[in-house]
N, C-alpha and C positions, 0 to 999 in steps of 0.2 A: 482365174484358174481354168485350165483347159478341161473340156468335158470328160475326156478319157481319164485324166488324172483325178478328177473329182469323183468319178465312179469307183476308181481303185481305192481312194481314201475311204469312201463310204463302205466299201466291202471290207476293208481292214477293220474299221470301227465295228462293223456288224460281227465280224469273226471274234474280235477281242471281247465284245459285249456278250456274245453267246457263251464264250468260255467263262467270263465273269459270272454270268447267270447260273451256269452249272456249278461254279464254286460256291455261290451264295446258297444254292439249293441244298447242297450237301453240308453246308456250314452248320455246326451245332454247338460249339463250345464257347461262344462269345456272349450268350444271352444271360444276363445276371439274375433276373427275377424268376424265370421259368426254365424248365428243361424242355428238350425236344424229343418227341417220340414219333415212331412211324407205325401206321396201322399195317399189321402183317397179313391180314385177311385178303384173300383174292376175291372173296364174295362175302360181304357182311350180312350176317343173319338179321333180318328185319321183320318184326312181327307186329300185327295190329293189336293194340291194347283196348281201345274203345273208339267209337265214333261219337263225335260231338255235334250238337245242333242247338243253336241259341233261339231266343224268342223271335228273332227276325229271320229265321230259316237259313241262317248262315251255317254251312257245314264244314267241319274240319275233322281231323283224326288225331288220336294220340298213338304214337308208334314208339317201339323200343328196339334199339340196335344192340347187338352183342359184339363188342369190339375187343380184339386182341392187340395189345400194344407192346412194342419193344422200345425201351428207353435208350436214346442215343447220346445223352450227355448228363453230367451231374453225378451226384452221389449214387444214384441207382442205375447207372449206365450198364447196359447189357441185360438187365432184368426184364422180364415180361409180366404183363398184367392183363387181366380180363375185366372189362368194365361194361356197364350198362349205360346207354345214352337214350334218354327219353326226349323226343322231339315232335313237333307238329309240322306236317308237310308245308304249311304256309310259311314256316321259318321266320316268323316276325320277331320272336324273342328267343328262339331256340336254334340249334345248329345241327344239320345233318352231315355226317362224315362219309367219306368215300374210301374205297379200298386202295391201299398204298399211299394214302395221304399222310403228309407230315404235319403234326400239330404240336402246339405248346401244351405242356401239362405242368401242374403243380403237385408235388408229392410231399406229404407230411405224415410221418409215422406210418408209412406204407399205404396211406390212403391217397388215391389219385383223383385230382380234379381236372377234368378235360377243359382245355381252353380253345382259342381260335386256331384255325389252320395257319400254317407258316406260309405267308404270302410275300415276303420281302423279295424273293427271287422274281416274282411277277413284276414288281416295281422296276427292278434292274432290267428285265427284258423289255418293258415298255420304254424306258429311257434309252436303251440301246437302239431300238427301232426308230425312236424319235430323232436321235442324233444322226443316225445313218441317213435317214430321209432328208434331214436338214442339210447335211453336207452334199448329198446327191442333187438337191434342188438349188440350194443357195451358195454352194461353194465356200469361199473364204469368209463370207458373211455369217456362216453358221457359227464360227468361233465367237463373233460379237454377240450373236443371239444367245448363245449358251452362257456367256459371261453375264449378259444382261439378266437372264432368268435366274442364275445362281445368286447374283447380287440382290435381286428382288426378294428372293427367299430369305437371305440373310437380314435384309432391312426389315422385312415383315416379322421375322422371329424377334429381332431387337425391339420392334414396336410393341409386340405382344408382351415381352418381358417387362418393358417399361410401364405398360398399361397395368399389368398385374401388380407391379411395385407401387404404383400410384393408386391402386385400388379403384380404377375407373374414374378418378376425380376429374381429369381433364381429357376425357376420352374423345370428344368431338375435336378439340384443338389438336390433340395428339395425332389423330388420323387425318385431319386436314393438312397438317405439316407433312405427314407421311405421304399424302398424295403429291405434294410438291416435290419431295425427295424422290419418290418412285418415278414420276414422270421425267424429272430432270436427268437422272442417271440412266434410265432406260433409253431415252432419246440420245443422250450424249454418247453412249457406248455404240449404239447402232448407227447413228448418222454422223457423229463427230460434231465438234463445236463450229457451227456455221450459221448463216442466215436462215437456212431451211429448218435447222434444228430449233433455233430461237422462235421462229414463227410457229412451229408445231407446238412447242412448249407453251407459249403464250396462249395460243388458241385452246389448248387442252385445259389450262388453268381457268381461263374465262368460261369455257363450257361447263366445267365441273362446278365452280363456285357460284357463278351467276344462276345457273339452274337450281342448285341446292338452296341458295338464298331465296330465290323466288318461291320454291315449293315449301320451304320452311316458313316463309311469311304467310302463305296460304293456309298452312296447317295451324299457325297461331291465330289467324283471323277467324278460322272456323272452329276454334277450340279443340282441335285434334279429335273431332267427333268420329266415332267408330274406328279409332285406331286401337286395336286390341293388342297392345304390346305384350300382355301376359301370355299370349298364345305362342310367342317365340320360344325357341329352345335355349333359354338363358337360365343360368344357374346362380351365379354369384355376384352379378353386377346389375346396375340399373338397366332394365330392358329397353327403355326409351333411348338411352345413350348408345347402346350397342346397335340398335336398329339404325340410328342416324349414322353411326360409323360404318355399318354395312353398306348403307346407301352411298356414302362418299367413295368407298372402294369400288362398289359396283358401277357407279357412274364413270369413274376414271377409266375403266377398261374400255367401255364403249366409246367414250369421247376421244381417247388417245388413238384408238383404231381409226375412227372416222377422220380426225384431224390429220393424221399421218397420210391417209389415202388422198385426201383433197389437196393438201399442200404439196405433197410429192408430185401429184399430177400437174398442178399449176406451176410448179417449179420447172418441170420439163417443158411446159408450154412457153414459159418465159424464156427459157434457154433457146428454144427453137425459133420463136418469134420475138425478136428483141423490141420491135416497135409496137407491141400489143398495147392497146389503150386500157384505161381503167374500166371502161364500160364492157369491153370484151372479156377482161379478166373476171369481172364480177359475174358476167353471164356464164362464163365457163364454170366458175365455182358453184353457181346456183344449179347448173345442169348436172354437175357431178353429185351435188348434194341430193338432188331429186332422185338420182339413180341409186344412191347408197342408203338413204333414210329408210325406205320401206323395208328392204331385206334385213337391215341391221335391227330395226325395231322388232320385226317378226322373230328374228333369232332370239332376242332377249326374252320376248314373251314365251316362246316355245321352251326355252331353257327353264324359265321359272315354272311353267306348267308341268314340265317333266319332273322337276325336283319335288313338287308337292303332290304329284298324282297319286302315289301310294296312300298317303294320309287322307286325301280327298275321297278315294274309293272306300277306305275304311269308314269314314264318317257317313257316307251315303249308304253303305251296306248296313250300318247300325240304325237305319231308319231316320237319320237326320234330314232335314229339309236342305235344299240347295243353298238357301240363304244362310243357314247355320253352318253348313260345311264350308261355304265361302268365307264366312267370318272367322272361323277357327283355323283354316288352313291356307287360304289364298289372299286374305285382305292385305297383310303386310307385304307379301311379294308383289301383289298387283300395284300397290302404292309405289314400291321401288321401280317397277317396270314403267309406270307413268312418269316418274321423275327422270328415269333414264331416257325415255322417249322425248321429253321436253329438252333435255340436254343435247340429244342427237340433233334435234331441229335447230337449236340455237348455235350449235357448233358449226353448222354450215355457214352461218353469218360470220362467226368469229374467225373461222379458218380462212374464208375468202378475204376478210378485212386484214388479217395478219399477213396474208400473202401479198396483198396490195401494198402494205406498209414496208415489209422486209424484202420482198423479192423484186418488186417493180423498180425499174431504174428511174432516172430523172423524169418528173411529170411533164407531159406535153401540154400544149395549149388546149388540145381536145379534152385532156383529162380534167383540166380546170373548169372548162365549160360544162363537162359532164356533172361534176360535183355541184356546180352552181345551179344547174337546172334540176338536179336530182332525178334525172331520167335519161334514157338513151336519146 
């Protein structure tokens, strides 16, 4: 796709997406459980009720908003209500509303229960920007990427429904098979059915399941000491099984990303240099792996830390020790990060080996001597 044409298509997608965003923003009559209301105040009256201070010197406030609402849908459409909203500025379990904001409300016998802000239009806007950028950068490949993401969501939703129906009985087996299906269709749609796709898929599966089996073996040998499964946000199923299922899905993302990078790069090397030897191919794969491993592992660790940072701060501010805070907020995530790090390291080996098996042409005498000596 030509550059100018690509940008025009991206601009069209952006324009249509912005129009759709505006439509969703003003959409009110399609929500079944709750009605939509808009805050008519230009400036919400907000007063201090009391200041709070706990035994650990943590300070917060109790504040009250006086909100005027106009209902936009449902039985009470067009009517106005005045409501009080009590919230804490920390907003851990309460919600602060803004002037002009659209929110969901539940009205029963004239009594209004305030709900969450209407944010579906934000999701549409984010998707619009994402698609426009994908088209501007990737061109025609953006369609394959979009289809791949949509299919992944459909598969994931189906797996969740099946897991609920089975009541978590075969959760590890189910999500293990989901990894196989996820990776196959994602790579098939984006890369097509060819040697490069098969090499990437095989390297991904080896990286996921070998690292998972290795870490599972270590956990069993150590008696799963200090594995605080009860600290996870699990409600209705076996927390240990859900943790392992999370680990399988988390490892898949990192491994498939790395395997795709390495094998795609080695594929280009093989196409340019037809007479490349096994030793040179392995050295190239190892070099690429060394460049990728560090940043990829750091990204995973930082994502994990960022996700658990609020709860860690709360534990530390409530006078818990660093060890206690780590055990209750960071231990499971740290374990998943370690498993992912091991899989990232192993994937360098698997990706290079699969490239050698699928992408390399007929072996030369130098290749055979290389494998026989086991060194360059």
